[in-house]
C-alpha positions in Angstrom: -7.5 -8.0 5.2 -8.6 -7.7 1.5 -7.0 -10.1 -0.8 -6.3 -12.3 2.0 -6.7 -15.7 0.5 -3.4 -15.5 -1.5 0.0 -13.8 -1.9 0.7 -10.3 -0.4 -2.8 -10.1 1.6 -2.2 -13.9 2.8 1.0 -13.3 4.0 0.0 -9.7 5.8 -2.5 -11.9 7.7 0.0 -14.5 8.6 2.0 -11.4 10.7 -0.5 -10.1 11.9 -2.0 -13.7 12.8 1.5 -14.2 14.8 1.6 -11.3 17.2 -2.8 -12.5 18.3 -4.4 -9.8 16.2 -8.1 -10.2 15.9 -8.7 -10.5 12.0 -11.3 -9.8 9.4 -10.2 -11.8 6.2 -11.7 -10.4 2.7 -11.8 -12.3 -0.9 -13.7 -13.3 -3.1 -13.9 -17.5 -2.7 -15.0 -19.1 0.4 -12.7 -22.2 -0.3 -9.5 -20.3 -0.1 -10.7 -17.7 2.9 -11.5 -20.8 4.9 -8.0 -22.2 4.1 -6.4 -18.7 5.4 -8.5 -18.5 8.1 -7.3 -22.0 9.5 -3.6 -20.9 9.0 -3.8 -17.8 10.6 -5.8 -19.6 13.8 -2.8 -22.1 14.4 -0.4 -19.1 13.7 -1.5 -17.3 17.1 -5.0 -14.9 15.9 -7.1 -14.0 18.8 -10.0 -14.3 16.2 -10.7 -14.5 12.8 -13.6 -13.7 10.7 -14.0 -14.6 7.1 -15.8 -12.5 4.9 -16.4 -13.4 1.3 -16.7 -10.4 -0.4 -16.6 -9.0 -3.9 -15.0 -5.8 -3.9 -16.4 -4.6 -6.9 -19.9 -4.8 -5.4 -20.2 -1.7 -3.1 -23.1 -3.1 -1.4 -21.2 -6.4 -0.5 -18.4 -4.2 0.7 -20.5 -1.9 3.2 -21.9 -5.1 4.4 -18.5 -6.8 5.5 -17.8 -3.8 6.9 -20.8 -3.5 9.1 -20.0 -7.3 9.8 -16.7 -6.5 11.3 -17.9 -3.5 13.5 -21.1 -6.0 14.6 -18.4 -8.8 15.8 -15.5 -7.0 17.0 -17.2 -3.2 18.2 -14.4 -1.2 16.0 -12.4 -1.2 13.1 -8.4 -0.3 14.0 -7.0 -1.1 10.4 -7.4 -2.0 7.0 -5.1 -3.2 4.2 -6.5 -3.6 1.1 -3.8 -5.8 -0.8 -6.5 -7.3 -3.4 -5.7 -7.3 -6.9 -6.0 -8.5 -10.8 -3.9 -8.6 -13.7 -4.7 -8.6 -17.4 -2.0 -9.1 -20.1 -2.5 -7.6 -23.6 -2.6 -4.7 -25.3 -5.3 -2.2 -24.9 -7.3 -3.0 -28.3 -6.4 -6.6 -27.4 -8.4 -6.8 -24.2 -12.0 -6.8 -24.1 -14.1 -4.5 -22.3 -15.4 -7.0 -20.0 -11.6 -7.8 -19.0 -10.2 -4.0 -19.1 -13.1 -3.0 -17.0 -12.8 -5.4 -14.5 -9.6 -5.0 -13.7 -10.0 -1.5 -13.4 -12.8 -2.0 -11.4 -11.0 -4.4 -8.7 -8.0 -2.4 -8.5 -9.1 1.0 -8.5 -12.6 1.0 -7.8 -12.5 -1.6 -5.4 -10.1 0.5 -3.4 -12.9 3.1 -3.8 -15.2 1.1 -1.9 -13.3 0.1 0.8 -12.7 3.7 1.8 -16.0 4.5 1.5 -17.1 2.4 4.1 -14.0 2.2 6.3 -12.9 5.9 6.6 -16.3 7.4 8.0 -16.1 4.5 11.3 -12.0 5.4 11.5 -13.4 9.5 11.7 -16.0 8.4 14.3 -13.8 6.7 16.3 -11.1 9.5 15.9 -8.5 7.0 15.4 -7.5 4.2 12.8 -5.1 3.3 9.6 -5.9 2.5 6.2 -3.4 0.9 3.7 -3.8 0.9 0.0 -1.0 -1.1 -1.8 0.0 -0.1 -4.9 2.7 -0.9 -7.7 6.0 0.6 -9.1 3.8 0.0 -12.2 1.6 3.3 -10.7 4.3 5.0 -11.6 5.3 3.9 -15.0 4.1 2.5 -18.3 5.3 -0.7 -19.5 3.7 -2.7 -22.6 0.8 -5.2 -22.4 -0.6 -4.2 -19.4 -2.9 -1.1 -20.1 -5.2 -2.0 -17.3 -3.6 -2.7 -14.8 -1.1 0.4 -15.1 -4.2 2.1 -15.4 -5.5 0.9 -12.4 -2.5 1.5 -10.2 -1.6 4.9 -11.4 -5.7 5.2 -10.4 -5.4 3.9 -6.7 -1.9 5.9 -6.3 -4.2 9.4 -7.0 -6.8 7.8 -4.5 -4.4 7.7 -1.5 -3.3 10.7 -1.9 -7.0 12.1 -2.3 -8.4 10.5 0.6 -5.1 11.5 2.7 -6.1 15.4 2.3 -9.4 14.9 2.6 -9.0 13.2 6.2 -5.9 15.4 7.6 -8.7 17.3 10.1 -8.5 14.0 11.7 -5.1 13.6 13.6 -5.9 9.8 14.7 -6.4 9.1 11.0 -3.9 7.8 8.4 -4.2 7.0 5.0 -1.0 5.7 3.3 0.2 4.0 0.1 2.8 1.4 -0.1 4.4 1.0 -3.9 5.4 -2.6 -4.4 8.4 -3.8 -6.5 7.7 -7.7 -8.1 6.8 -9.9 -5.4 6.8 -13.5 -5.7 2.7 -14.2 -5.8 0.4 -16.4 -7.9 -0.7 -13.2 -9.7 1.0 -13.9 -12.8 -0.2 -17.0 -13.6 -3.7 -16.5 -12.6 -3.9 -13.4 -14.4 -5.9 -12.9 -17.6 -4.4 -13.1 -21.1 -4.8 -12.1 -25.0 -2.3 -14.9 -25.3 1.5 -14.3 -25.4 4.4 -15.7 -22.7 3.4 -15.9 -19.4 4.2 -12.6 -16.9 6.7 -13.1 -14.7 7.9 -10.6 -11.8 10.9 -8.2 -13.2 14.2 -8.8 -10.5 15.0 -8.1 -8.1 11.8 -10.1 -6.5 10.5 -9.7 -3.1 9.0 -12.8 -1.4 5.5 -12.5 -0.1 6.6 -12.6 2.8 8.7 -9.6 2.8 6.0 -7.3 1.1 3.3 -8.5 3.5 5.3 -7.6 6.4 6.0 -3.9 4.8 2.1 -3.6 4.4 1.8 -4.6 8.1 4.8 -2.2 9.3 2.8 0.7 7.6 -0.3 -0.1 9.0 1.1 -0.3 12.4 3.3 3.0 11.6 1.7 5.0 9.2 3.0 7.6 6.6 1.6 8.8 3.5 4.0 7.1 1.0 6.3 4.2 0.9 8.4 2.8 -1.6 9.5 -0.6 -1.8 12.7 -2.1 -3.8 15.9 0.4 -4.4 15.9 -0.7 -8.3 12.4 0.6 -8.6 13.7 4.3 -7.6 15.9 4.3 -10.6 13.2 3.5 -12.8 11.0 5.7 -11.6 13.4 8.4 -12.0 14.5 7.2 -15.9 10.4 7.1 -16.9 10.3 10.8 -15.1 13.6 12.6 -16.2 14.6 10.7 -19.2 11.4 10.0 -21.0 12.6 8.9 -24.9 15.3 6.9 -23.3 12.7 5.0 -20.9 10.5 4.2 -23.8 12.8 3.0 -25.9 14.5 0.7 -23.5 11.1 -0.6 -21.8 10.0 -2.8 -24.4 12.7 -4.8 -24.8 13.8 -5.0 -21.1 9.9 -6.1 -20.1 9.6 -8.7 -23.0 13.2 -10.4 -21.1 12.9 -9.7 -17.6 9.3 -9.4 -16.9 8.1 -12.4 -19.6 8.7 -16.1 -19.3 8.5 -17.2 -23.0 9.3 -20.7 -22.2 5.3 -20.5 -21.0 3.1 -19.2 -23.5 -0.2 -18.3 -22.2 -3.5 -19.2 -24.1 -6.2 -16.4 -24.1 -8.6 -16.8 -21.2 -10.1 -14.6 -18.3 -7.7 -15.9 -15.6 -9.0 -14.7 -12.1 -10.0 -11.6 -13.3 -13.6 -11.8 -13.0 -14.2 -14.6 -10.5 -12.2 -16.2 -7.9 -10.2 -19.3 -9.1 -9.6 -21.0 -5.5 -7.4 -23.7 -6.8 -4.5 -20.9 -7.9 -4.6 -19.2 -4.7 -1.7 -19.6 -2.4 1.5 -17.7 -0.5 3.8 -18.1 -3.4 4.3 -18.1 -7.0 7.6 -20.1 -7.1 9.4 -17.4 -9.5 12.4 -17.1 -7.1 14.3 -13.8 -7.2 14.4 -13.0 -10.6 18.3 -12.9 -10.5 18.4 -15.5 -13.4 16.1 -13.7 -15.5 18.3 -10.4 -14.8 21.5 -12.3 -15.6 20.3 -14.1 -18.9 19.5 -10.6 -20.4 23.1 -9.4 -19.8 25.2 -12.2 -20.9 25.3 -13.8 -24.3 24.2 -17.3 -24.5 26.1 -20.3 -24.6 24.6 -21.1 -28.1 25.4 -17.9 -29.5 
């Protein structure tokens, strides 16, 4: 389980712990991983292996995978939930931040596949889930690095699926999630501007983690979460000019919290910030933001 110290990855680890699974928890920071491991043990995990690992480091990923096999003798499933976000127009984000987002989300996913798929193929069975986003199917303002990375994750999952069809017991799945209430928005890097927030209707981290675990157990090539997301994807594909005209204003209202200005800074993109790692982000369902966009203000 990557990204296991916070948000969706932590929720998925909790879900597996409740059924007594043996877990290998992967994330960058030891402190937050140790907290997650303690929680999983209390929930009933049969065993928990803690593996502080930077997914951008291919050698480190190889070492982590080898440690899992040494400890447990096999690898049954992998859920790649790790991800980081940077907010800013393309020209506002410096190359180190832009590259780090793409490296973590996309190339980190490739590193995970590179070192887990050979094991699964040798076993003749196993499941890998790559966690994507609705933003990996559309375009939105001020999230250029994240958008590019998640489009890439979707392509990577499809490519790995095609290349591994010859081993019937090996499954590569892709899960596209809607906005989820996790700490990622406040931990993001910013070029400056309002804080990001998940657009409505917002899923809880537990619901998102539960879907990831369900796909891990019952693999299928592509799974989309969120009914509204289907309409958004359709609008992007079928009515591109209308979508492009509306996405900027709607994003500014529904996916931005203008009451919280964020100074320019790297957030957790290039290194872990343990204090910000937790299960939920405190954003709620997003219904208030949606109603605020549709209803005139009382002061008008």
